[in-house]
N, C-alpha and C positions, 0 to 999 in steps of 0.2 A: 343330711345335716351331720357335721363332724363332731357333734356334742349331743348330750341328752336334750330331748324336748322338754322345756320348762313350762309346765301346765298348772295353772291355778284352777282348782275345781271348787265351785260354789254349789254345795249339795249337802242336804241334811241326812241323806241315807248313805251309810258306808257301803252297803251292798251295791247300790246303783253306781257309786263312784268306782268300785272294783270292776264292775262290768265295763265302764268307760275305759278304764286302764287296760283291761284285758283286750278290748277291741283294738286299741292302739298298739299294744305289744304284738298282736297278731299281724298288724300291718307293717311291722318291722321297726317300730319306734323304740328307742331307749328313753326312759322317762325319768324326769325329776319333777315331783309334784307335791302339792299341799292341798288339803281339803279344808274349806272354811264354810261356816253357815250363818255368820252374823256380820253386820257392817263393821264392827270393831275389828274382828278377826281379818276381814278383807283388807282394811286399812293397814293393819300390822304386816300382813303378807306383802302388800304392794311396797311398803317401806323397806322391808327386809332385803329384797333382791329384785332383779329384773325377770320378767316373765315373757314367754313367747306367745301364749294364747290363754284365754279364759273361757272355760266351759261352765255354764250355769244352768241349774234347774230353773223352771219358771216360777213355781210356787213352793214356798217353804214356811214352816211355822214362824221363824224369826227374821225372815228375809224374803226377797223376791228377785226374779231376773231383771225386771225394769228398774228396781231400786239399785241393784248392783251396777247396772249399765249407767245410771245417772252418777253414781259414785265414781266410776271409772272416768267418765267425762270430766267431772270436777277435778280429778287429779291431774288432768292434762296429758295423760299417757295415750298413745295410739297403739292399741292392742286388738287383735282379732277377738271378738266376743260372740260366742256361739251358744244359742239356747238349745238345751237337750231336755225334753219334757215327755212325760208319759202320756199326757193327753192335752193337746192344744188345738183350739179351733182355728179355722182359716183366718177369721177376722183378727183374732188375738195375734196370730203369727204375723199378719201384715202390719199391725200396729207396732209390734216389737221391732220389726225391720225398719219401720218409720222412725222409731226412737234411736236407731243406730246399731242394732244387732246386725252381724254380718251373715248369719244363717240360723235356721232352726231345724232341729232333727228330732224325730220321735225316738224314744228309748227302745222301741221295738225294731228300729231299723238302724242300728249302730254301724252297719257296714258303710254308711254314708259319712261317718265322722272323720275317718282318716283322710279321704279325698278332700273334704271340706276344709280341714285344717291345713292341708298342703296348699290348697288354692289360696286361702287367706294369708298364709305366711308369704307366698309370692306377692300377693297384692300389697301387703304391709311393706315388704322390701321395696317395691316399686314406689309406694307413697313416700317412704323414707328417702329414697334416692332423689325423688322429685323435690322434696322439701330441702334436702341438702343443696341441690342445684339452685333452687330459688334463693336459698339463704346466701350461697356464694355469689350469685348474680347480684342480689341486693347489696352485698358487701362491696363488690367490685364497682357497682354503679355509684354507690355513695362515696367511695374513695375517689373515683375518677372525678366526680362533680366537685367534691370538696378540695381535692388537691389542685384541680384546674384553677380554682379561685385563690389558692394559697400564694402569698407574696414572695416566699422564699423556701429553701429546702427545709429549714427548721419547722416552719408552719405546716409544710406538707407531711413531714414525718410525724408531727404531733397528731394530725388528723388520722394518718394510717395506723399509728399505735393505738389510738383510742377506738377506732372502728374495729380493728382486729381483736383487741382485748375484750371489748364488750360482746362481740359476736361469738368468740371461741372460748371464753371463760378464763383467760389469764388475768392474774391480779396485778401484775407489774409488767410494763413494757417500756423499754428504753432503746435508744439508738446510738450507734457508733459511726463516726465519719472519719475519713482519712484526713490527717493533718495536711497543712499546705505543702510540706515537704514530701508528702505521700509515703513516709517511712513507717508511720505508726497510725493506729486507730485511736481517736480520742472520743470521750463521752460527749454526746450532743446534749444541749439543754432540753431537747424534746423528750418528754416523759409522759407515761400514763400510769397512774396508781389508783386502785379502787379498793384497797384494804388497809387497815391501820397497821402500825408497827413496822413499816418498811422504809422509814425515812433514813435510818442509819445506813442501811444497805445502799440506798440511792446516793447518799452523801459520800460514802466511801468510793463508789464508782466514779463520781465526778472528778476525782483526782487521778484516775487511772488512765493508762494508755497501753495498748497491746500491739505487739509485733505480729506479722503474719504467722499463723499456725499456733498461736498461744491462746488458750481458753476458747470459749464458744465464739466470741466475736472474731478473733484472729483466725480460727479454723474456717469459719464461714467466709471470711474475707479472702483467704488464700485459695480455698477450694472452690469458691464461687458456687457453693451448693449448701443446702440446709444441714445444720448440725443439731442433733437431739441428744441430750443427756438426761437419763431418767432420774439420777440423783447427783446433783452437782456438789454435794457435801462429802462424798466418799472418794477415796483414792486421790485426794489432793490436800496438801498442807498450805495452799495459798491463802493469804489473808482474806480474799474474797469468799472462799469456801467456808472459812470460819465465821465470817459475818453472816453468810447465808444460813449456817446452822443456828446462829443466835436468833435470827428473825423468823426461822421456820420455813425457809424456801427449800424446795427439793428439785423439781424438774425445771430444766431450762432448755430453750430452743433458740437457735440463731438462724436468721434468714437473710441472705444477701439481697440487696436492692441493686439491680444492674441497669445502667443506662447504656445500651449497646453492649460492649464488652467490658465496660468500666464499672467496678463496684463503687457506687456513690455513697452507700451506707449499709450498715448491718442492723436489722431490727432484732431485738432480743426480748424474749418473753419468759416469765416465770410463774410457777404454781406452787402452792404449799404441799400438795399431795404428790407422791411419786406417780408419774404417768408413763405407761408403756408408749413406745413410739407409735404414733398414729398416722398412717399414710394419708388418710383423708384430711386430717387436721393440717399436716404439712402442706398438702396440696392447696388447701384454702389459703393458708398464710402465704405460700409461695405465689399463688395467683394474685393475691393482693400486692405482694412485692413487685411482681412483673408489671402489674397495672401502674403502680407508683413509679417504677423505673421508666415505663413507657411515657407517662405524663412528663416526668422530669426531662427525659430525652427530647420530647417534643418542645418543651419550654426552652431548653437549651438551644435547640435548632432555631426556634423562632427568635430568640435573643440574638443568635449569631447572624441570622438573616436580617434582622432589624438593624443590627450594628453595621452590617455590610451595606445596607441601603443608605445609611446616614453618615458613615465615616469612611475615610480613606484608609485602607488597611496597611499601606506602607508607612504612613506618617502618623496614624491615629488622630488625624485632624478631621473636623467636620468636612464633608464633601460638598459638591455643588448643590445637590438636592437639599442638604441640611441648611446650607447658606440661603438658598431660595426660600425655604420655609421661614427662617428667621426674618428675612426681609419682608415676606408676606405678613408675618405677625405684626411687624412695625407699620407697614404701609396700609394695613386694613384695620388698624386699631381705632381709627376715628379721623376726623378732619385733620389735614396736615398742618393747619395753622399752629404756630408755636412749637412744633416738634421738628427736630433736625436730626440728620443722620448722614454720615459720609461712608462711601464704599471705595476702597482702594483695591485695584486689580494689579497684581505684580507678575512680571514675567522675568525669569532668569535669562540673562544675556549669554548667548553662545552655549547654552546647556547641551544642545545636540552634539557640538564638537567634543564636549567633555565626555558624553556618553559613548560616542564613537571611538574616542581615543583610549578611554580607560575601561570600557565595558559597562554593561548594565548594573552589575552588582555594586561597583564603586559609584556609579551614577545614583543608584538608589540610596547609598550611604550619604551622599551629599544632600539629596532631597530630604532625608530624615533629619538633617541638622537645620533646615530652614525654619521650621516651626518654632523651635526653642529660641533661635536667634531673633525672630520677629517678636515673640512674646517678651523678650528681655527689655524691649523699649515701649511696651504697651501697658495700658491700665487693665485692672482685673475684669472690667465689664466688656472689654474689646474681644472680638472673636477673630481667630485666624483659621482659614479654611484652605484646603487644597482643591482646586477646581479641576485638575487633571494635568498630566505630563509635568511641565515645569512652570505651571501657572498657579498662583496662590491669590488669596483675597484677604483683606482685613476689613471688618465691619466695626465702625466707630460710632456708637450711639451718642446723641447730644452734641455733635461736633459740627462747627461751621467750616466754611472754606479755609479761612486763615489757619484755624487749628488743624485742619486736615493736612494742609501743606506742611505745617510744623512737624506733624507725625511722619509724613513722607520723608522729610529731610532727616529725621532721626533714624528712620529705617535705612536710608541710603548710607548714612554714617556707620551704622552698625554692620552693614554688609561689606564695608571696606576691609574689615578684619578677615584674614584668610581662614579657610575651612580646611581642617585636616582630614584627608581622605586617603586611607591606606597609609603609605609612607610619604604622601605628597601634601604640600600646602598649596591650596588653590585659592585664587582670588575670583570671586563671582560677583558680577554687578547685576543690578535689577533695573527694570523700567516700570514706572508706577503710573497708572491712570486713576484719576480721582473723579467720582461722580457724587453729586449732592442730592439729598432728598429734602424738600420736594422740587427743588429748582430744575433738576434734570430728568425728572420722572416721578410719578406717584405709584408705579407698579414695580414689582420685584424684577421682572424680566427686562423692563425698560432701563432700570438702573444698572443692571448687570451688563447690558449691551452698551450703555453709555460709558461705563468704567472701562470696558474692554476696548472701545473705540479710542478713548483717551490714552490707554496704555500703548496702542500702536503709534499714536502721535508722539508719546514720550520717547519711544525708541529712536525718533528722528531728532530729538532735542538734546541740548547740552545739559539741561537741568537734571535729567533722569526721571522727571515726573511731568505730568501735564494734567490740567483740569479740563474736563469735558467742555467743548465749545460746539454747540449745534451746527454752526456755519461750516465747521471743518468736516462734519460727518455727512458728506455728500455721497449719493449712490454711485456705484461703479457703472460706467457706460455699458460694458459688456453684459453686466447683470441685467440692466434695463432692456437691452436688446433681447436677451434670452427670455425675459418675462413676456415680452410682446410676441415672441415666436413659439412659445410653448404650446399655446392652443392650436396653432397651425400644425405643429409637430404631431399632436394627438390626432388631428383630423386627416393629416397626410401620411400617416403610418411611418413617420420617421423613427418611431419608437419600436423596439423589438425586445422580446423577453429571452432571458437565459434561465436555465433550470439547474439547481444544485441538489443532487440526490441526498437522501437521508437513509441510513441503514439501521435495522434492529441489531443491536450489538450481540445479543445472545444467539439469534438464529441466522444472522447474516442476510436476512431478506431486505430488499429495497422497499421501504414502506412509504415512499413518496418523494416529491421534489418541492423545493421552495422556488417560487417565481421571482426573479430579480430583473428589473427593467433597465434598459440602456437607451440612450438617445444618440442616434447617428445624425449630427447636425450637418447640413450641406456646406457650411463654411468653417465651422469650428471643429469639425470632425467628431470623434467619439466623446460624448460628455458623460462622466460618471454620475450616478444617481444622487450623490451628496451635493451636487451643484445645481440640481433642478427640483428635487423632491421638496426641499424647504420652500423654494419659490412657489411651487404649486400649492403648498399648504397656506402660504401667506396670501396668495392671490385668489384662492377659491377654486383654482383649477384642479385641486386634488380629487374632487368628485368625478369629473369626467375622466381623469387619468386613472383612478381606481377602477371605474367601470370598464375602461379599455383593457386594463390588465386582467380583470376578472374574465372578460369575454375571451381574450386571447388565450388565457390559461385553460379555460374550460374547453374551448375548441380544440386546443392541442391535446388535452386529456382524452377527448372523444376520438381524435385521430389515432392516438396510441391504442385506444381500446379496440378500434376496428382492425388494427394490426396485431391484436392478441396480447397487448401489453396493458395490464391494469396497474396504473401508477397514479395515485392521488396527487393533487396539486395543492400547494399552499400559497396564499396571497396575503400580503401585509395590508393592514388597515391603519389609517391615521386618525388623529383626534377629530378632525372635521367629519370623517366618515361616521364616527360614533355619535355625532350630533344630527345625523341625517335620518329622520324618521322613516324615509322611504327605502333605506338600505335593505332591510329584510325582504321587502317586496321585489326590489330590483334584482337581488340575488336569486330569489325564487324564480323569476322569469328567465334569468340567464341560465339557470340549471335546466328549466323546462326546454329552453331553446336548444341546449346542447344534448339533451336526452340522457344526461348522466344522473346517477343517484346522488343524493346530497352527501353521502359518506365519502364521495370522491373529492370533496372540497374541504380544505382547512383554511381558517382565517387566523392570522397572527396579529396580536395587539401588544404593544409595549405597556409596561406598568404605568408610565407617566401619562400615556394616552387614556388609560382607564380612569386614572385619578383626576383628570382634568374636569370631569363631570360624572362622578360615580353613579348617581341615580340614573341619569340618562344612559350611561354605558351599560348598567345592569339591565335596563329594559331592552335595549337593542340586542345585547348578547343573549339574553334569555330567548328572545324571538328566534335568533339564528340557531341557538342550540336546540330548540324544540323542532326545528326543521331537520335536524339530524346532521348539521354541519359541525365538524370538529373545531374546537377553539383552543388556541395556544397563546400563552403569555410569552412574548419574545423578550430577549435581553434581560431575563430575570436576574435580579440582584443589583441592577444599576438604577432602578427607580426608587420610589419611596411610597409604595403602596402599603396600606394597612393590612397586616396579616389577618386580622379579624375579618376585614372585608373580603380578602382573597378567598377565605374559606367559603364565602357565600356565592362566589362567581361560578357560573355554569361552564367552567373550562375543563378541558380534558388533559392538557399537558402544559409544562413549563419548559422553556428553552434557556439553559444556563448561558449567560453572555460569554463570548469568546475571550474577553479580557481575563476571565478566571480560569479558562480551560487551557490556554496556550502555554502557560508556564507551570503547569502541574508537575512536570518532570523535575523541575528545579526549585520550586517555591512551595514550602510546606504550608504556608498560609492559604494559598490557592487550593491545595488539597483539602484543607479543613473546610473551606467555604463550599467547595463542590460537594464534599460528603454531607455537610449540613443541609445543603439545598436538596440533595437527593433524598435524605431522610425525611425532611419536612414535606416535600412533595408526595412521597409515598405514604406518609401518615395522613395526608389529605386525599389519598387515593388518586393521585395524578401521575401521569407518565412523565418522564424526564428525557429531554433531548439536549445533548451537549453540542454547542457550536464551537467552531475554531479548532477542530481536531486536525493537527498537522503532522502527526507521526504515529507509528505503531505503539510506542511506549505509552503515549497519552491514551490511546484507544484501549490498551490492556489495563491501564489503571482505572479507567472509567468502568470497564467490565467488572473489575474486582470490587468497585464501590457499588455495583448494582444499578448503574445507569442503564436506561432502557434503549436509547437510540443516540446516534451521533451524526454530525454533519461537519464538513470542513474540507480543506484542500487535500488532506491525506486520502479522503474518500474520493472527492472529485471537486475540481474547480467548477464554477457555474459554466454550463455548456449550452450551446444553441440546441434547439429541439432536434435539428437534423443530425447532430453529433451524438445524441444520447444513445441510440441503438448501437453505435460503434463502441461507445464506452461500456455498454452492457456486455457486448460480445468479447471485448478484449480485456480491459482493466478489471471490471467487476468479476468477470468469469475467472480470471487468474487468481483473484483474492478470495474466491469462494462465495461472492455475493450474488444473489439472484433475486429476480422479481417473484 
């Protein structure tokens, strides 16, 4: 101990007290002590200063050991209490220990006193640390829970200020947040006050702003670390220091709240008494700030992902998923009688030529001008959405066919005015398809398909618009032929799988392959999956097709294993697969048949597939997960899943859609989206795979953002099973990738 042992002796005999002190000095202790022999004297001694240990006689004329022990407990102090008595029976000793004494020693055996004190001091320190840890844990848990429910940053800060102030003894807590121009810190409305007379100081602060490095808030902001001033009133002639002197504030501490690398706020606390810098106290408050920053960062990530799921990031218009939700709200609100709605689907004429001639950047500039132009002729209740590429939609509530045609004509007229793109003035026409609710469909997808079909008719007309006519919407003969032949293709092995490798970005290890199906038609040649997967989904053939792919992938995986290659395979599931209650059992039997462990199989499911029937999806996915099969959310960010529901799913990874990954090198918005997705997934303890990696620069950026794995043409195009060993020995080997 680097200071004197502070010992309070409860003893009526000065001689016995001296013997105690002598025994401790012989053991090497330097002592600071006081002897008392009455309850009042003990109370005064406890109030006067802090003590390390209490040593008490058992029986005294005006006091007793048990009475002193009760008095200590009532004071709330946790101090070692040791009974030292000349004669104490075993039963009395046991009863004393039961009451809370830490040890009892006979006066004739004082050699035991020093070791007993040393032991109890260690035990007290352990208990103190445990209480501090429990206190900090409770604080952090309460902050996390309360902040998670806060609706905005101000509410979150108010919760944190109050929790920290109440737990650590500060009488005033306030927060500072960067202004919108990020040049200065301004005082936040969030505040915690638990003592009178501080209103003037608080009111003065409300009008202040601080630059980086100025006073406690600015120093904590610029340094991104805690700042502690024992006396804020000395060495400063600032008005704030003068007001602090007037209201009696002395010690101040500022703690930055970081969300990632960004300081989103500085929490500032004050006390009336001068306080020495306390590392433990700083650690507690800093831990609270870290927890607050983590929750804020997670909320921001969730908000970005939610926005990404419902809005087009180029135009800031609602996207296809958002439009589908709006349509569903209308079409499921009740019986369709008496309710009308019109949906316009718009396609820019010859936009591809514009993009090819001027480049993507100028093409994007044109697309960004479409929304404002459309809104200029619409009413406030109408919705403009971007469905993708050069396709837009307008949702018109309460509009009949005649009124919808009138709006379409206004849009055509508005689009006649040229668009300024760079130094050019471009004329851009549109084709508009019109579908009506409930005439052309009572479901969202039916209406969207009808408007899309009408739009293609409009491209052939002179009017520029067309109303959906069911008789014109006839199936394609080739499509009908393919539907009839798909089952035979499954049975006759006209299908064949390709495999696209995935690598761990950090280690360079090949962690698996995604199975991608192809159809070699005897007459039409090679048919890509986008031309027959949807047909399989619509006709119910997706079940036998999925089982064929699963069997082929597992058999190939086992063949590789026999050749010494351990390469897990991934297979995509559809919405109908997740409605199939027999899926887990069928997958189990296929695994048994192949002889593979379940960890060698991964199943990929898109967000929209999961949300088609969340409850059933949860049941099926839980069964598959419990079998040890890895589950992945594919094309993450393009669907419209609930983030709250996402946290409940038994999935292992998310795959960022290639539409966000491909342009990372040139599009800052895509970088923000990818970073937010990675942060969100890691907060949910999920791994992240980036799809669409087409160059080294993108791979390097993903590595810097902490992405776990990558897949795309830069790594490998989908290859036949027979070509994979050659790719491993040549391309993968040259780039340092290995199984």
